N, C-alpha and C positions, 0 to 999 in steps of 0.2 A: 877716416874719410866720412864726411857728412853727406847724407843722402837727403836731398830736398825734394819733396813731393811736387810734381808738376801737374799741369792740366792733362787729363786723359778721360777717355770715355768709359773705361772699365778698369778694374784692378789688374795688376800684373798677372795674377793667376788666371785671368780670363782673356788676356790679350794674345794676339798671334805673334807679337814680337815686342821687344823692349828697345827703345831708343834712348841711349844714355848721352847726355850733353855735359861735357867737362867744362864747367864755368871757370875753373882755375886756368885751364889751357887758353880760354878766350882772353882772360886778363893778361896772361903771359905773352900772348901774341900781340896784344895792344901795346904792352911795354916795349917789346922788340921793335915794333913799327915806329913808336915814338923815338927810340934811339936811332933808328935808321933815318928818320926824317930830320934829325938833328935839331936845328932851331925853328923849324916850321911847326905850326900848331898841328896837332894830330887829332882830327875829328874821328867820329865813329859812325858808320853808316848802318842803320838798323831797320832799313826799309824791308817790306815783305815779311813782317814779323820776325825781324832779325834773321833774315835769310831762312825762314821756316823753323828756326830753333826756339822762338819764344822771346819776344821783346820784353815781356813782363819780367822774365827771369834774367835776361842777358843785359839789358840796359843798366840796371843798378850796379851790376858787377863792373861794367865798363866805367861808369861814373866813379865808383870807388877806386878804380885803377888810375883815374886821373882825367878821363874824358870830360870835357866841358862843352864840346860842340857835337851835336848829333844831326844827322841827315836822314830824312825819310823821303818817300816819293810823293805821297798824297796828303792832302789836308787832314783827312780823317786819321791817317797814321800819326800825324803830328798831334792831333787832339788826344789820341789814346796815349801817346808817349808823354805828353805833358802831365798826365796823372801818375806817371811812374817815376820820372826823374825829378830832381830838385828844381826850385824856382830859378836858381842861378844858371841852370843849363840852357844853352841856346839851341833851339830846334829850327832847322832850315828845311823847307819843303821844296824839293827839286823840281816838281812839276808846276810850281807857282800857284797863284790863286785862281780858282775857278770863278766865273762871273758872279755866282751866288755865294761864294765862300770867302770873299775878301774880308768881310767883317769878322768872321770866325778866326782868321789869321791874327787879327788885332786882338780879339778878346782872349785868345789862348796863347798870345805872345809867340806866334810863329813867324819866322822870317821867310818870305817867299823868294824863290829864284825867278827873276823876270827873264823869260826866254824869247820874247817877241815884243814888237812895238805895241801890239794889242794888249799884252799883259802890263807893259809900262803904263799905257793909258788907263787901264783898269785900276792899277795901284795909285795913280795920280788922283783918280776920282775918290778913292778911299782916303787919301791924304786930305782932300778938301772936306770930305765928310767928317773926318776926325778932327779937323782944324789944328793939325800939328804934323810935324815931320815923322816919317815912318822908315824903318830900316828895310833894306832889300839887297839882294845879290843880283848882279847882272851877269848873265851867261852869254858868251859869244861863241859862234860856230867857227872853230879854228880849222875845220876841214872834214868833220865827220858827217855833216849834212843831216844831223838828227835834231838836237836842240840848240837854241841860241840865236842871238842877233847876227845878221850878216854884216859884211863890211859896209854895205849901203845903209843898213839900219844904224850902225854906230856913227856913220857920217851924218845921218839925219839928226841924231841926238846932238852931235857936236856943233851942227849949224845953228841950233837954237839954244842959247844959254839957259833959257827958262824951261826947257823940256823936262829936265829932271828935278825941277824945283820942288822941294818938300820930300824928295826921296833921298834918304841917307844911304849912299852906296858904300857899304863897308866890306864888300868882297866882289871881285870880278873873277869869274871862273870859266873853264872850258873842260873838255873831256877828250882823252886820247883814244883813238880808234885801234891802235896796234901796240899798246903798252906791253902786252904779253910776248911781243917779238922784239927783244932788245936791239937787234941790228936793223930793224926796219927804218928806213930814212923818213918815213911819214912822221915818226915821233919828233924829230928835230924840226921838220917842216911845221908841224902844229905848234911847237913851242915858239918858234919865230913868229908865226902868224898871230898867236895870242899877244905877244909883245907889241907887234905892229898895231893891232886893233885897239889895245888898251891906251895907246897914245891919244886916241880920240875921246877917252872916257875920264871921269873924275878919278883922281888918284886914290887907290885903294889896294889892300893886299890882293895877291893873285893866287889862284888855285887851279892846277892843271891835272894833278896826279890823284888817281884812286889807288887801288891796291898794287897793281903791277907797276904803275908809274913810279912808285916810291923806290923801286929797285933799279931805276934807270940812272940814278945819280943825283947829286945835289942841285944840278941846274934845273931839275924838274920838281923840286920840292917847293920852291917859292915861299909864299906866306902860310899856306895851309894845305894839308894833304887829307884825302877822304877815303881811308881804307874801309872796305866792306868785306868782300869774300876772304881776304887775308886774315881778318879777325877770326874767321871760322875754320881756318886751316887749309884753305884752298891754295895750291901752289901759285906763286906769282908768274912763273913762266916755266917752260919745259927744258930750258937750257941748263939750269942749275939744280942742285939738290934743294928740296923744299926746306927752308929754315924754320917753318912754322910748326907748332904743335898740332896734332890731330885733335879734333874737338868731339867728334861723334863716334859712337859705336852702335851698330844695329845687330841685335841678337834675335834670330828668328826661331820659333818653335817647330820641331818636327811633328807632323800630324800622323803620319803613317809610314811604315816601312814595308817594302815588298821585294821579292825576288823576280827578276825578269830573265828570260832566256834569249839566245840568239834569234834575231828576227822579230822579237816582240816590239811593238810600237809604244812610245811614251809621249803622252800629251797630245794637244790638238794638232791635227794634220799628220800625226804619227811620224814627225820629222826626225826623231831619234830612234834608231833601231840598232842595238848593240850587236857586236860580232860574237859575243859569248855571254855567259851568265854574269849578271851584275846585280848589285844591291842598290835599290832606289829609295830615296826618302822624299816624301812630299812635305813641303814646308809652307807655313802659313803667311807668306808674303807674296803679293802680286802687283800688277801694274796699277790697281786701285790704291795701293799703298805708296805709289810713286816709284816703284821699282820697274824700270822700263822693260817692255817686251823685247827691246833690242839686246838685252842681256842673255836671251835664250841661245844656248849653244856657244856662248862666248865668255860669259862671266863665270864666277865661281864663288863659293863660300869657303870658310875654313873651320875646321874642328881641331883646336890646338895647332899642331904643326902639320896637319893633314889637309891638303887641298881637295876640295869637293867640286868638281865641274858642274855647272848648270846644264842640264840636258833637256832637249825638247824646248817647246815654247813656254814663255812665262804666261800664266793665266791671270785673270782678274784678281783672284784671291790666293793664288798658290804658285809654286814653282817646284821643279823636280831637281834633285841632286843625286849624283852618283857617289854613294858612300861606301863603295866596295873596299876601299883601303882602310876603313875604320875597323879596328878589331871588333868582332862580333860581341864580345863581352861589354863593350862600351856603347853599343847601339841600343837605343830604346825610344819608343814613342814619347814625346814631350821633352826630349833633349833639345839643347840649344846649339845653334851654329852661328858663326859670325858672317854676316853679309857685308858689313863694314866694320873694320877694326884695325888692330895693330898690323896685320898682314895684308890688308886690302883697304886702301884709303878711298875717300870720296872721289878723288881724281882717278884712281884705278877703275872704280865702278863706271865713272863717266867715259873713260876711254873705251871700255868694252861696249858701252851703249852708243858710241859715236857722238857724244855730246860733251858738255863741260861740267865741271863740278858745281858751278852756280845752279844749273838746272836740277842736278841731283838733290842738292840741299833743299832748294825751295819747293821741290816736289814731294818731299817726304810727308806722308799722309797723316791724318788725324786719328788713325785706328791703333797706332802704337801706344803702349804704355810708356810714359816718359819719366826718366829719372834725371835729376840735375845734381851733379856731384861738385863738391868744392872742398 
């Protein structure tokens, strides 16, 4: 196994925890999603620095696995990605062009998503300035009330044949609000609404599904799918077994071991008071590292096959584990425990914290030493 050095603030020997990113697992997940999407183009969403895992390391692996379409949220993310992927890769900016960034989209060969008539008008001005046609994606709001042109907006475009003059519409997209709930009727409602709205627009491939939508069936694949979280191992829904490989492992260092007796308080607020003698380990990961306070008293770590409950509140830089079940001969300061790993996925951590895997991944902090394996 090759270990690729990643960006970090200090060596592994001085870091409180090591975050290992399995690049081969990301490539495998991409290929699985391509197979699932069948004939649809399978893009790769690498916004938010590849969901916090490092676009500089992740994007080339995805391109090598076959990705030719990449999606980011902001223009600056697109500019950074353009320096990482090949010139042949197409980069689409989901939030579209900002008023002062349209020229940068052209210069760095970024395709904007036009989400409103104001953005359409802005891109038309750039068309005139460039004296040539420019590519764009049109997004319609099929029922999420977040991004996209309304029905009234698309009817306005249809009423004026010259409104989109100079704009090469090579994709029309929307986004599902309830794709992680396969039985939710909103999914079919949005699919039908997208088809109805696109009747007013220039003929172009359609895109409706991100990660979870791919698993709703072929009717939702259309011309292009846009997986993001699924690439990084997040389960597409809770109804079925997760078919994706886990991508990250978070190993935290133990800083101190101590014995506590019945009635002793542990952590802020003294919220944990054992009923009898316990062995407690203080671990060098806290909410400043993206490990939510909500894990206090709910989450756990693992040492081999031994479950270690998180006790008391999670602090800024540390948390406490009950390690009483670990044989004393194996306990020592500076040992490692798994906060995320084979026995506890990102989704498991999210469930304990009352959130979703997306938030856990994108919150993982910059104080970890990072290893990229392939």
